[in-house]
C-alpha positions in Angstrom: 58.8 110.5 128.8 58.4 109.0 132.2 61.7 107.6 133.3 60.0 105.0 135.4 58.2 103.5 132.4 61.4 102.7 130.5 62.4 99.1 130.5 65.8 97.6 129.7 66.0 95.3 126.8 67.6 91.9 126.9 67.7 91.0 123.2 70.3 92.9 121.3 69.2 94.6 118.1 71.8 94.5 115.3 72.1 97.7 113.1 72.8 96.3 109.7 72.0 99.3 107.5 71.9 103.1 107.8 70.9 106.0 105.6 70.8 109.7 105.9 69.7 112.6 103.6 69.5 116.3 104.0 69.6 117.3 100.4 71.7 117.0 97.3 75.1 115.4 97.9 74.4 114.2 101.4 74.5 110.5 102.3 75.9 108.3 105.0 79.5 108.6 103.8 79.5 112.4 103.7 77.8 112.4 107.1 80.5 110.2 108.5 83.3 112.3 107.0 81.8 115.4 108.7 81.7 113.5 112.0 85.3 112.5 111.8 86.6 115.8 110.6 84.7 117.7 113.3 82.5 119.9 111.1 79.0 120.1 110.0 79.6 121.0 106.4 77.5 123.5 104.4 74.3 121.6 103.5 72.0 123.5 101.1 68.5 122.0 101.6 66.8 122.0 98.2 63.6 120.4 97.0 64.1 117.4 94.8 62.9 116.9 91.3 59.8 115.0 92.5 59.0 117.7 95.0 59.3 120.4 92.4 56.7 118.6 90.2 54.3 118.6 93.1 54.3 114.8 93.4 56.1 114.5 96.7 56.7 116.8 99.6 60.5 117.4 100.1 60.4 115.6 103.4 58.8 112.6 101.8 61.5 112.5 99.1 64.3 112.8 101.7 62.7 110.0 103.7 62.5 107.8 100.6 66.2 108.6 99.8 67.3 107.8 103.3 65.3 104.6 103.5 66.6 103.5 100.1 70.2 104.1 101.2 69.7 102.2 104.5 68.0 99.2 102.8 70.7 99.1 100.1 73.4 99.4 102.7 71.9 96.4 104.5 71.7 94.5 101.2 67.9 94.0 101.6 66.1 92.4 98.7 62.6 93.3 97.6 59.9 91.4 99.3 60.1 89.6 102.7 58.6 90.1 106.1 60.0 93.5 106.8 58.2 96.1 108.9 58.4 99.8 108.4 58.2 102.2 111.3 58.1 105.9 110.5 58.2 108.8 113.0 59.1 112.5 112.7 61.2 115.2 114.3 58.2 117.6 114.6 54.6 118.0 113.6 54.5 118.2 109.9 51.9 118.3 107.1 53.5 115.2 105.6 51.4 112.0 105.9 53.4 109.4 107.9 51.2 106.6 106.6 51.6 107.5 102.9 55.3 107.8 103.3 55.6 104.5 105.1 53.3 102.7 102.7 55.1 104.1 99.7 58.4 102.6 101.1 56.6 99.3 101.7 55.0 99.3 98.2 58.2 100.2 96.3 60.2 97.5 98.1 57.2 95.0 98.1 57.5 94.3 101.8 54.9 92.2 103.5 55.6 93.1 107.1 53.2 96.0 107.5 54.0 99.4 108.7 53.4 101.7 111.7 53.7 105.4 112.3 54.4 107.3 115.5 53.4 110.8 116.3 56.1 113.4 116.7 57.4 113.7 120.3 60.7 113.7 122.1 60.5 110.0 122.7 59.6 108.8 119.3 63.0 107.3 118.4 63.1 105.5 121.7 59.5 104.3 121.1 60.3 103.1 117.6 63.3 101.1 118.9 61.3 99.5 121.6 58.5 98.6 119.2 61.2 97.1 116.8 62.6 95.0 119.6 59.2 93.6 120.4 58.3 92.8 116.8 61.7 91.1 116.2 61.6 89.2 119.5 58.1 87.9 118.7 59.4 86.9 115.3 56.5 88.7 113.6 59.1 90.0 111.1 62.7 89.3 110.1 63.7 92.9 109.6 62.6 96.4 110.7 63.2 99.7 108.9 63.0 102.6 111.3 62.9 106.1 109.7 62.6 109.6 111.1 61.0 112.1 108.7 61.7 115.8 109.2 61.4 119.1 107.5 65.1 119.5 107.3 66.1 116.0 106.4 65.6 112.3 107.2 67.4 109.3 108.5 66.8 105.6 108.7 68.3 102.4 110.1 67.7 98.7 109.4 67.4 96.4 112.4 67.6 92.6 112.8 67.9 90.1 115.6 71.5 89.6 116.4 71.3 85.9 115.9 69.7 86.4 112.5 72.3 88.9 111.3 75.2 86.8 112.7 74.0 83.6 111.1 73.7 85.3 107.8 77.2 86.8 108.1 75.9 90.3 107.7 77.9 93.4 108.4 76.8 94.8 111.7 77.5 98.5 112.5 76.7 98.2 116.2 74.4 96.6 118.7 71.6 98.3 120.6 71.8 96.6 124.0 69.3 98.4 126.1 67.1 101.5 126.8 67.6 102.8 130.3 65.8 105.4 132.4 68.8 106.1 134.6 72.3 107.2 133.5 74.8 104.3 133.2 78.0 104.7 135.3 80.5 106.6 133.0 83.2 104.0 133.8 81.0 101.4 132.1 80.9 103.3 128.8 83.6 104.9 126.7 81.5 107.5 124.9 78.3 109.5 125.6 76.5 111.3 122.8 74.2 114.1 123.9 71.2 114.7 121.7 70.0 118.1 120.7 73.4 119.8 120.4 73.1 121.3 123.9 76.6 120.3 125.1 77.5 123.9 125.9 74.7 124.3 128.5 74.1 120.6 129.4 73.6 119.7 133.0 75.5 116.5 133.5 75.5 116.5 137.3 73.5 113.2 137.2 76.7 111.3 136.2 79.2 110.2 138.7 82.5 108.6 138.0 86.3 108.9 137.9 87.8 112.0 136.2 88.2 112.0 132.4 87.1 108.4 131.9 84.4 108.9 129.3 84.4 111.0 126.0 81.6 113.3 125.4 80.2 114.6 122.1 77.3 115.9 120.1 76.5 116.9 116.5 77.6 120.2 114.9 75.3 123.1 115.5 75.7 124.0 111.8 73.9 120.9 110.7 70.1 121.0 110.0 67.9 120.2 113.0 68.5 116.5 113.7 66.7 113.7 115.4 67.7 111.3 118.1 68.1 108.7 115.3 70.8 110.8 113.6 72.7 110.9 116.9 72.3 107.1 117.1 73.7 106.7 113.5 76.7 108.8 114.5 77.5 106.6 117.5 77.0 103.4 115.4 79.5 104.7 112.8 82.0 105.6 115.5 81.7 102.1 117.1 82.0 100.5 113.7 85.1 102.4 112.6 86.5 102.5 116.2 87.2 106.2 116.7 86.1 108.8 119.3 84.7 111.7 117.3 85.8 115.3 117.6 83.4 117.8 119.2 82.5 120.2 116.4 83.6 123.8 116.7 81.1 125.8 118.5 79.6 122.8 120.3 82.0 122.5 123.2 81.2 123.2 126.8 81.1 126.8 128.0 81.6 125.9 131.7 83.9 123.7 133.7 82.2 120.7 135.3 83.6 120.1 138.8 84.7 116.5 139.3 83.4 115.6 135.8 84.0 112.1 134.5 84.0 113.5 130.9 86.5 114.8 128.5 85.9 116.4 125.1 88.0 115.3 122.2 89.0 118.3 120.1 90.1 116.0 117.3 88.9 112.6 116.3 91.2 109.9 117.7 91.6 106.1 117.7 89.3 104.3 120.1 91.8 102.2 122.0 90.5 99.7 124.6 91.8 99.7 128.1 93.3 96.4 129.3 90.2 95.5 131.3 87.7 96.2 128.4 86.8 93.7 125.8 84.3 95.7 123.7 83.8 99.4 122.9 80.4 100.7 124.1 78.6 104.0 124.2 75.3 105.7 125.1 73.0 108.1 123.5 71.5 110.6 126.0 68.2 112.3 125.5 68.6 115.2 128.0 65.0 116.4 127.8 63.6 113.0 128.8 66.5 111.6 130.6 66.5 108.4 128.6 69.6 106.5 127.4 70.2 104.1 124.5 73.1 101.8 125.2 75.1 100.5 122.3 78.2 98.4 121.8 80.4 97.2 118.9 80.0 93.7 117.3 83.4 92.5 116.1 81.9 89.4 114.6 79.9 91.5 112.1 82.8 93.7 110.8 83.2 93.7 107.1 85.0 97.0 106.3 85.4 98.7 103.0 87.7 101.7 103.0 85.3 104.3 101.6 86.9 107.1 103.7 90.4 106.5 102.1 88.9 106.3 98.6 87.1 109.6 99.1 90.0 111.6 100.3 90.3 114.7 98.1 94.0 114.3 97.2 94.1 112.3 93.9 96.9 110.3 92.4 97.4 110.2 88.6 100.0 107.7 87.4 101.2 107.8 83.8 103.8 105.4 82.3 105.4 105.4 79.0 108.4 103.7 77.3 109.8 107.1 76.1 109.5 110.8 76.9 107.5 111.7 73.8 104.8 109.1 74.6 104.7 110.3 78.2 104.1 113.9 77.1 101.3 112.7 74.8 99.6 110.9 77.7 100.0 114.1 79.7 98.1 116.1 77.0 95.5 113.4 76.9 94.9 113.6 80.6 94.6 117.4 80.3 91.8 116.9 77.7 90.2 114.2 79.7 89.6 116.3 82.9 87.8 119.1 81.0 84.5 117.3 80.7 84.9 115.0 83.7 82.5 115.4 86.6 84.7 113.5 89.0 88.4 113.9 89.5 88.6 110.8 91.6 87.0 108.7 88.8 89.6 110.0 86.3 92.4 109.1 88.7 90.9 105.6 89.1 90.6 105.1 85.4 94.1 106.3 84.9 95.3 103.7 87.4 93.4 100.9 85.8 95.2 101.7 82.5 98.6 101.9 84.2 101.3 99.5 83.3 104.9 99.8 84.5 107.2 101.3 81.9 110.6 103.0 81.7 109.3 106.4 82.7 106.6 107.0 85.2 105.1 110.4 86.1 102.8 110.8 89.1 100.7 113.9 89.5 98.9 114.8 92.8 96.1 117.3 93.0 92.9 118.0 94.9 91.0 119.9 92.2 90.8 120.3 88.5 92.5 123.7 88.7 95.3 122.3 90.8 95.7 119.3 88.4 95.8 121.7 85.4 98.6 123.6 87.1 100.5 120.4 87.8 100.2 119.4 84.2 101.5 122.7 83.0 104.5 122.4 85.3 105.1 118.8 84.1 105.0 119.8 80.4 108.0 122.0 81.0 109.6 120.1 83.9 109.8 116.6 82.4 111.9 117.5 79.4 114.3 119.5 81.7 114.5 116.6 84.1 115.4 114.1 81.4 118.0 116.5 80.0 119.7 117.1 83.4 119.0 113.6 84.8 117.6 115.3 87.9 114.4 114.3 89.7 111.4 116.6 89.2 108.9 117.4 91.9 106.5 120.1 92.9 105.3 121.5 96.3 102.1 119.6 95.8 104.0 116.3 95.7 103.9 115.5 92.0 107.1 113.5 91.1 109.1 112.2 88.2 112.5 110.6 88.0 114.5 110.0 84.8 116.6 107.4 86.7 114.3 104.7 88.2 116.2 102.8 90.9 114.0 99.8 91.3 115.2 98.3 88.1 118.6 97.5 89.7 118.4 98.5 93.3 116.9 96.7 96.3 114.4 98.1 98.9 115.0 98.3 102.7 112.6 99.1 105.5 114.3 101.3 108.1 113.1 101.3 111.8 114.0 104.5 113.7 114.9 104.6 117.4 112.5 104.6 120.3 112.4 108.4 120.7 110.5 109.6 117.7 107.0 109.4 119.1 105.0 112.6 119.6 101.6 113.7 120.8 99.0 112.9 118.2 101.0 110.1 116.6 98.9 107.8 114.3 95.8 109.8 115.0 94.4 109.3 111.5 96.1 106.1 110.5 93.4 103.8 111.9 90.6 105.8 110.1 92.5 105.6 106.8 93.2 101.9 107.3 90.6 100.6 109.7 91.3 96.9 109.2 94.6 97.5 111.1 92.5 96.9 114.2 91.9 93.3 113.1 95.5 92.2 112.5 96.2 89.7 115.3 99.6 91.1 116.2 98.4 94.7 115.9 95.5 94.0 118.2 98.1 93.1 120.8 100.1 96.2 119.9 97.1 98.5 120.2 96.3 97.2 123.6 99.8 98.0 124.7 99.5 101.4 123.1 96.4 102.0 125.1 98.6 102.3 128.2 100.0 105.5 126.8 96.9 106.6 125.1 96.3 109.4 127.6 99.7 110.9 126.7 99.5 110.4 122.9 95.9 111.7 122.9 95.5 114.0 125.9 92.2 114.3 127.6 90.7 117.6 128.6 87.4 119.5 128.6 88.7 122.3 126.5 91.4 122.6 123.8 94.9 122.5 125.2 97.1 125.6 125.1 100.5 125.5 123.4 102.2 125.4 126.8 100.0 122.6 128.0 100.8 120.5 124.9 104.6 121.2 125.4 104.3 119.9 128.9 102.6 116.7 127.8 105.2 116.3 125.1 108.0 116.6 127.6 106.2 114.1 129.8 106.1 111.6 126.9 109.8 112.1 126.1 110.9 111.5 129.7 108.9 108.3 129.9 111.1 105.5 128.2 108.3 103.0 128.6 105.8 105.2 126.8 108.2 106.1 124.1 109.3 102.6 123.4 105.8 101.1 123.3 104.5 104.0 121.2 107.3 103.7 118.6 107.0 99.9 118.6 103.3 100.0 118.0 103.6 102.6 115.2 106.4 100.6 113.5 104.1 97.6 113.4 101.2 99.7 112.1 103.2 101.3 109.3 104.7 97.9 108.3 101.3 96.3 108.1 99.9 99.3 106.1 102.7 99.1 103.5 102.6 95.3 103.3 98.8 94.6 103.4 97.3 97.6 101.8 99.9 98.6 99.2 101.7 95.3 98.7 105.1 96.8 99.2 107.6 94.0 99.8 111.2 95.0 101.0 114.3 92.9 100.4 115.9 93.7 103.8 115.4 95.7 107.0 117.5 97.4 109.6 117.0 99.6 112.6 118.5 102.6 114.4 119.3 101.8 118.1 116.1 100.4 119.7 114.6 100.3 116.3 116.0 96.8 116.0 113.5 95.7 118.6 110.7 97.3 116.7 111.9 95.6 113.5 111.6 92.1 115.1 108.0 92.6 116.1 107.0 94.5 112.9 108.4 91.7 110.7 106.7 89.0 112.7 110.0 87.4 114.0 108.6 87.9 117.5 104.9 87.9 118.4 104.9 87.6 122.2 104.5 91.4 122.6 102.5 91.3 125.8 105.1 89.1 127.4 107.9 91.3 126.2 106.2 94.5 127.3 105.4 93.1 130.7 109.1 92.0 131.2 110.3 95.4 130.0 108.1 97.3 132.4 109.0 95.0 135.3 112.7 95.4 134.7 114.7 98.0 136.5 116.7 98.7 133.4 114.9 101.9 132.4 113.5 102.5 135.8 116.7 103.3 137.7 119.6 101.7 135.9 119.8 103.7 132.7 117.1 106.3 133.5 116.1 108.2 136.6 119.0 108.0 139.1 121.0 106.1 136.5 122.6 103.7 138.9 124.6 102.0 136.2 126.4 105.3 135.5 127.0 106.0 139.2 128.5 102.6 139.7 130.7 102.9 136.6 132.0 106.3 137.8 132.4 105.1 141.3 130.1 107.7 142.8 129.1 107.4 146.5 125.4 107.4 147.4 125.7 111.0 148.6 127.3 112.2 145.4 125.2 114.1 142.9 125.0 112.8 139.3 124.7 115.4 136.6 124.0 113.8 133.2 123.1 115.5 129.9 122.7 114.5 126.3 123.5 116.9 123.4 123.3 116.7 119.6 126.5 118.2 118.2 127.0 119.3 114.6 130.6 118.2 114.1 132.4 115.4 112.3 132.9 112.3 114.4 136.8 112.3 114.2 136.9 115.8 115.7 134.4 114.8 118.5 136.5 111.7 119.3 139.6 113.8 119.5 138.0 116.2 122.0 136.7 113.3 124.1 140.2 112.0 124.8 140.5 114.6 127.6 137.0 114.0 129.0 136.6 110.4 130.3 133.1 111.1 131.5 131.7 112.1 128.1 130.8 109.6 125.4 130.1 109.7 121.7 126.9 107.6 121.9 125.7 108.0 118.3 127.0 109.1 114.9 124.0 110.0 112.9 125.6 111.5 109.8 129.2 112.5 108.8 128.5 115.9 110.3 126.2 115.1 113.2 126.6 113.1 116.4 125.3 112.7 119.9 127.4 113.1 123.1 126.3 112.2 126.6 127.8 112.3 130.1 128.6 114.7 132.9 127.0 118.0 132.1 130.0 120.3 132.7 132.3 118.0 130.7 129.8 118.0 127.8 129.8 121.8 127.8 133.6 121.9 127.7 133.6 119.5 124.7 131.0 121.7 122.8 133.1 124.8 123.5 136.2 123.0 122.2 134.5 121.9 119.1 133.1 125.4 118.5 130.0 123.9 116.8 126.3 124.2 116.9 124.8 122.0 119.6 121.5 121.6 121.4 120.1 119.3 124.1 118.6 116.1 122.8 114.9 115.4 123.5 115.9 112.4 125.6 118.4 112.0 128.4 118.9 108.3 129.1 122.2 106.4 129.3 122.5 104.3 126.2 125.2 103.4 123.6 128.1 104.0 126.1 130.5 102.2 128.4 128.3 102.4 131.6 125.6 100.3 129.8 127.9 97.3 129.5 127.1 96.2 133.1 123.5 95.7 131.8 124.4 93.4 129.0 122.9 90.3 130.5 119.7 92.0 131.3 119.5 93.4 127.8 120.0 89.9 126.4 117.2 88.6 128.6 114.8 91.3 127.6 115.4 90.6 123.9 115.5 86.8 123.9 112.1 85.7 122.5 111.0 82.6 120.6 111.3 83.1 116.9 107.8 82.6 115.5 108.7 82.9 111.8 111.7 83.6 109.6 110.8 86.5 107.2 111.8 86.3 103.5 114.2 89.2 103.8 117.6 90.0 105.2 117.8 91.6 108.7 120.8 93.7 109.6 122.1 94.7 113.0 124.5 97.4 114.1 126.2 94.9 116.5 128.5 93.8 113.7 127.1 96.0 110.9 126.1 92.9 108.9 123.1 90.5 108.5 122.2 88.5 111.5 120.7 85.0 111.8 117.1 84.9 112.9 117.8 82.7 115.9 116.6 83.6 119.4 119.9 83.8 121.2 121.7 85.5 118.3 119.1 88.2 118.1 119.2 88.8 121.9 123.0 89.2 121.9 123.0 91.4 118.8 120.5 93.9 120.2 122.3 93.9 123.6 125.7 94.5 122.0 124.3 97.2 119.8 122.9 99.1 122.8 126.2 98.7 124.8 128.4 100.3 122.2 128.6 103.5 120.2 126.2 103.5 117.2 127.8 104.4 113.8 124.7 104.8 111.7 126.6 105.9 108.5 128.6 102.6 108.7 125.3 100.6 108.8 123.7 102.5 106.0 126.9 102.2 103.8 127.0 98.4 104.4 123.4 98.0 103.3 124.1 100.3 100.3 127.1 98.1 99.3 124.7 95.1 99.4 122.6 96.7 96.6 119.9 98.7 98.5 119.0 101.9 96.8 115.5 102.6 98.2 115.1 103.3 101.9 111.6 103.4 103.4 111.3 104.7 107.0 108.6 102.8 108.8 108.3 104.6 112.0 107.4 107.9 113.7 109.0 111.1 112.2 111.5 111.2 109.4 114.8 111.5 111.2 116.5 108.5 109.5 115.3 109.6 106.1 117.1 112.9 106.6 120.2 111.2 107.9 120.3 108.7 105.0 120.1 111.6 102.5 123.1 113.2 104.1 125.1 109.9 104.4 124.6 108.9 100.8 124.8 112.5 99.5 125.2 112.5 95.7 125.1 108.7 95.3 121.9 107.4 93.6 119.3 106.5 96.2 115.8 107.3 97.4 115.0 107.8 101.1 111.4 108.5 102.1 109.2 108.4 105.2 105.5 107.5 105.6 105.1 109.8 108.7 106.2 113.4 109.0 105.2 115.5 111.9 103.2 118.5 110.9 101.9 116.9 107.7 98.7 114.8 107.7 99.3 111.1 107.2 97.3 110.7 104.0 99.3 113.4 102.2 102.6 111.9 103.5 101.6 108.4 102.3 100.4 109.5 98.9 103.5 111.5 98.3 105.7 108.6 99.3 103.8 106.2 97.0 104.2 108.7 94.1 108.0 108.5 94.5 107.9 104.7 94.7 105.8 104.4 91.6 108.1 106.8 89.6 111.1 104.7 90.6 109.5 101.6 89.3 108.7 99.9 92.6 105.9 97.4 92.5 103.1 98.9 94.7 99.4 98.7 94.5 97.8 102.1 95.0 94.2 100.9 94.2 93.1 101.3 97.9 93.4 105.1 97.2 90.5 104.8 94.7 88.5 101.6 95.1 85.4 101.1 97.2 82.4 98.9 97.1 79.7 100.5 94.9 76.2 100.8 96.2 73.6 98.6 94.4 71.2 100.4 92.1 68.1 101.7 94.0 65.0 99.6 93.7 63.0 102.4 92.3 64.4 105.1 90.1 62.8 108.5 90.1 61.2 107.9 86.7 59.6 104.7 88.1 58.4 106.5 91.2 56.8 109.2 89.1 55.1 106.7 86.9 53.7 104.7 89.9 53.3 107.3 92.5 49.7 108.2 92.1 48.7 104.6 91.6 50.5 103.5 94.7 49.2 106.2 96.9 45.6 105.7 95.9 45.9 101.9 96.2 47.5 102.2 99.6 44.7 104.5 100.8 42.0 102.0 99.6 43.8 99.1 101.1 44.2 101.0 104.3 40.5 101.8 104.5 39.4 98.2 103.8 41.9 96.6 106.2 40.9 98.9 109.0 37.2 98.3 108.4 37.7 94.6 108.4 39.9 94.8 111.4 37.3 96.8 113.3 34.5 94.4 112.3 36.5 91.3 113.1 38.1 92.3 116.4 35.4 94.6 117.6 37.8 97.5 117.7 37.3 101.0 116.5 39.7 101.8 113.6 42.0 104.5 114.9 41.9 107.8 113.2 45.5 108.4 114.1 48.3 106.4 112.5 50.1 106.3 115.8 50.9 103.0 117.4 48.6 102.7 120.4 50.4 101.6 123.6 47.3 99.8 124.7 47.1 97.7 121.5 48.8 94.4 121.0 49.2 94.8 117.2 50.4 97.2 114.6 48.3 100.2 113.9 49.0 99.1 110.4 47.3 100.1 107.2 48.4 97.0 105.5 48.7 94.1 107.9 45.3 92.6 108.7 46.6 89.8 110.9 46.6 90.4 114.7 49.9 90.5 116.6 48.3 89.3 119.8 51.4 87.4 120.8 53.5 90.6 120.9 53.9 92.0 124.4 52.1 95.3 124.7 54.4 98.3 124.6 53.4 99.3 128.1 56.7 101.0 129.0 56.4 104.0 126.7 53.3 105.9 125.7 54.1 106.2 122.0 51.3 108.5 121.0 48.1 110.0 122.5 45.1 107.7 122.4 42.3 108.9 120.1 39.6 110.9 121.7 36.8 108.8 123.1 33.1 109.6 123.5 32.0 110.1 127.1 31.0 106.9 128.7 27.4 106.8 130.1 26.9 106.6 133.8 26.1 103.0 134.8 24.0 102.3 137.8 25.5 99.6 140.1 22.0 98.0 140.1 21.8 97.8 136.4 25.2 96.4 135.3 23.8 94.2 132.7 21.9 97.0 131.1 25.0 99.1 131.1 27.0 96.4 129.3 24.2 96.1 126.7 24.2 99.9 126.3 28.0 99.9 125.9 27.8 97.2 123.2 25.2 99.1 121.3 27.4 102.2 121.5 30.3 100.2 120.2 28.3 98.9 117.3 27.1 102.4 116.5 30.6 103.7 116.5 31.7 100.8 114.2 28.8 101.5 111.8 29.5 105.2 111.9 33.1 104.8 111.0 32.2 102.2 108.4 30.0 104.7 106.6 32.7 107.4 106.9 35.4 105.1 105.5 33.1 103.9 102.8 32.4 107.5 101.7 36.1 108.3 101.6 36.7 105.0 99.7 34.2 105.8 97.1 35.6 109.3 96.7 39.1 107.9 96.3 37.8 105.2 93.8 36.3 108.0 91.8 39.7 109.9 91.8 41.5 106.7 90.8 39.1 106.1 87.9 39.6 109.6 86.7 43.3 109.2 86.9 43.1 105.9 84.9 40.9 107.6 82.3 43.5 110.4 81.9 46.3 107.9 81.5 44.2 106.0 78.9 43.5 109.2 77.0 47.2 110.1 77.0 48.2 106.7 75.7 45.6 106.8 73.0 46.7 110.3 71.9 50.4 109.1 71.8 49.4 106.1 69.6 47.6 108.4 67.2 50.6 110.8 67.0 
C-alpha cells in the first residue's frame, strides 16, 4: 500500500455487529474471553458437516458462520439494502463471489456484493469502500467479511447517525484511515497486526514515555487478518479494558525513549482527566497504515456475557427440612449425569429456587468437582444439623443450620483508607461493566485514574517481585493515593452489591477513614471531585499528619532543628495491658484497638520499642506511618471538619454509625463533619463500635472495601456469638471467586439476594438459515447466483459500454460495485482513488494511432471494444448454457428422488 494514497475519513463508521469463527466452539464471546485472559486458547480447526459432505469448502462454512453471527449480533433482519464485501487473508481456491452471493441470498439482501483480491491492504480497502457506499447512501448497512483457510471474521457497519437514531448498540467507531502514525499521546492503545510485537520497529512513533498501551494477538491463534485485530480493539473499547499481551508475544528488546507500555494483565481502561473518550489505532506494520477507532458511549447497551460464562457455577438448593434437602441433592446428582452444560443446570436450579428454612449452596467448575461436592454434602449436611455447626468446603460450598437473616440485620462495613494494593479491582469492571456508567462512579473512576499508574504499573516487561514491592510501598506511603483508591473501591463494591445482586443492608459503619468512604458510597455525598480537590490542596496529609508531621512537632514542642522519629506498630496484646505500659511513655499513643487482642501504637520510635519490650508480645511495623487517632491530631480538628463538610444530597434508608460517639448519627452536613473529625482525633475502639451495632440487632457484616481486615477483626470480636462476617474482596483470590463464595454464604443464611447475573445473558436469535436449509438450497442458490451474475454482467457491459471484469475484485478506476447482483450504476459514489484494491484485468495491447489519423484511431478503438464485448458475450453465453444444463440435470434428479419417495 502506498502511504501517500491513503485518505483520512470524515464520516465515522459505527460497528454494530461482529462475528468470528475458527472452528467448533469458537465465537465472538470465546474470542473476547481469550483476549481478556491473555491467551489464545487451543483451537482445533475441523471441517464442518457441510464441508464433509462436499457441499462447502471449510473456509466458506466458516465465513457463513462468522457472517451469521455478525448479522445476528447487529440484529439485522432479512432483506434490506445491505451490501456484502468479502476479502481473504491469502490466495485461496474458494470463490469469493459464490461465498458473498450465498450470504446475500440466504439473508435476501438487495444491496449487491463485491469481492476484493487477497493482499495486505484488503481490510483497509474494504473499510474505505464501505465508507464510500454508506456516505453515498447507496446502502444502509455493509457486511465486511474476511475469508481465510484458518478461519473467518466479519463486522457490520452503519453510518453513525443511522445507528444512533435507531438506538443500536455500537461497539466502536471507525474514525479514519491514516498513512502516518498518530501521536501516541492522542491514542490510548495501539494494536499491531501480524503478531510481530517481539520484533516490531516502532521507531516511527514519538511521544512521552509509557503513555500508550501496546498489544497484539496471541501467536497460538490461527493466522488472523487485520479485521480480527480490529474486532479485538472494538471489543476492548466497548468493554473498556486494556488487553493483556499474550504470553510469548511480548517485546524481546527495550525500545529507547518508547512511548509504549505492555500490559501483562488486562486492566480497566481509565480515562485521564483531560480525555473524554477512549481511542485506539490498528497498525498494519507491513504497509504502514493505521485505522483509528474510538468508543461511542451513546451506543452502549451491555449484557454481561462474560460474568455469565465464568466457569465457577453456583447451585442453590432450598428445602423446609433436612430430608427434603437431601432428596434434592440426589436429584441434582442424577440431573448432571446427562447434562451437556453445567451452567445450564445451575441456571435451571436457580430458577426453581425459593427461599426456605434450609439452603445449601454448592460451588463447582466441572461435573467431576460438583460430584465431589455432592458426596461431601451428603455426609456433611446431617453432621452440620446434628452439631449446629456451619458446613463448608475448600471449594466454597456452604450450608448453615442456623440461618441468621430470619432474625438478624445486615450491615455494610467500610474499612480504613490503607487497604488498597497494587492490582485492586483489576477484574471488577470486566465482571460488572455497567459500573462505568453509574454517574457517581464515573466521577470516582476519574479520580482513581490519578493513581492508575500505581494501581496498575506500566512497563515494557513483567515486573519482578522486588519491583512490585517497591511500587506497593510507594502506594502505601502516598495518603492521597490510598484514600482515593479505597474510596473508589468502596463505591464500586457498594454499587455491585446493590445494583447487580439487590443486596440491601439495614445499616452501615466504617473503620477510621472508612466513614468518609461510607458517605460517598451510600450517596450521602456526591461532590467527589470537589472533595478530592480540597483534600489534595490541604496541607493536612502533606506536612501536618504525614511527611514532616508538623502537627506532632508542635504538640511535642520540638524546635525546627530537632529530628522527629515516628513509627507505627501493630501489637498483639490486650488493650488494658497496652494502656498500662503507655502511662510511662507520654510520646506513644494507642491509636487503634482492632480486636480484644490486637492494637496499634504510634509515636517516638525508641519509646514504641520500649513499650513492645515491656509487653513482651509479637509486634510488627504497620504498613502506614501517618499520625492519626492520637492527641497531636486535635490541633487539626477544624481542618478535618472543613474537609468533611459537604452538602447532603440524599438521606439513605439505613442507619449510619460513627465511632465519634459509638452510636447512630444524623445525616446532616455539620453533624457528619464534626463526627468524622472527632473520630480521627481520638483513639479508635473498633470492638466497642462492633458490639454496639451487634446490640442493635446486626448479625451479618459485609465488608465493602479492599482486603478483608475488618472481616477478620469482627470474627475475633464476636468470637462464639452467632454472626456472619464476610468480604467481597480478598487479596490473592480472584474477585469472581470471592464474590460467588460470599453470595453462597448469604443465600444459605436466608439473605434476599439475586444471583441471576451469574447465569443470565441475552440469547442470540436463531440463525436465518439452519444447516439443513442450507443443504437443501445450496446447489440451487449457487447455480442461480452464477446465472444472475452472467446476465447482469452481460447487460452491464452492453448498457454501459464496459467490458465485464473477469475478476471479482472491485476496480479502483470504476465508480460502481463489481457486483454480480446489482445492475444499477453507482455513478454518484466517489471513485476509490486512494487505494488500489486489486489489480486491473489484463488488457489487450492498444494499436498505435497516428497523430494524423485520430478519427480513424477512435473508430478502430470502438470496433475493438465492440469485438471484445461480443467475444465476452459469447463466452458468458456458453458458460450460461452449460450451467443451465447442470441446473436442469439437478432439477431432474430432485424430481426423480421425490417421485421415488412418493412411491415408497
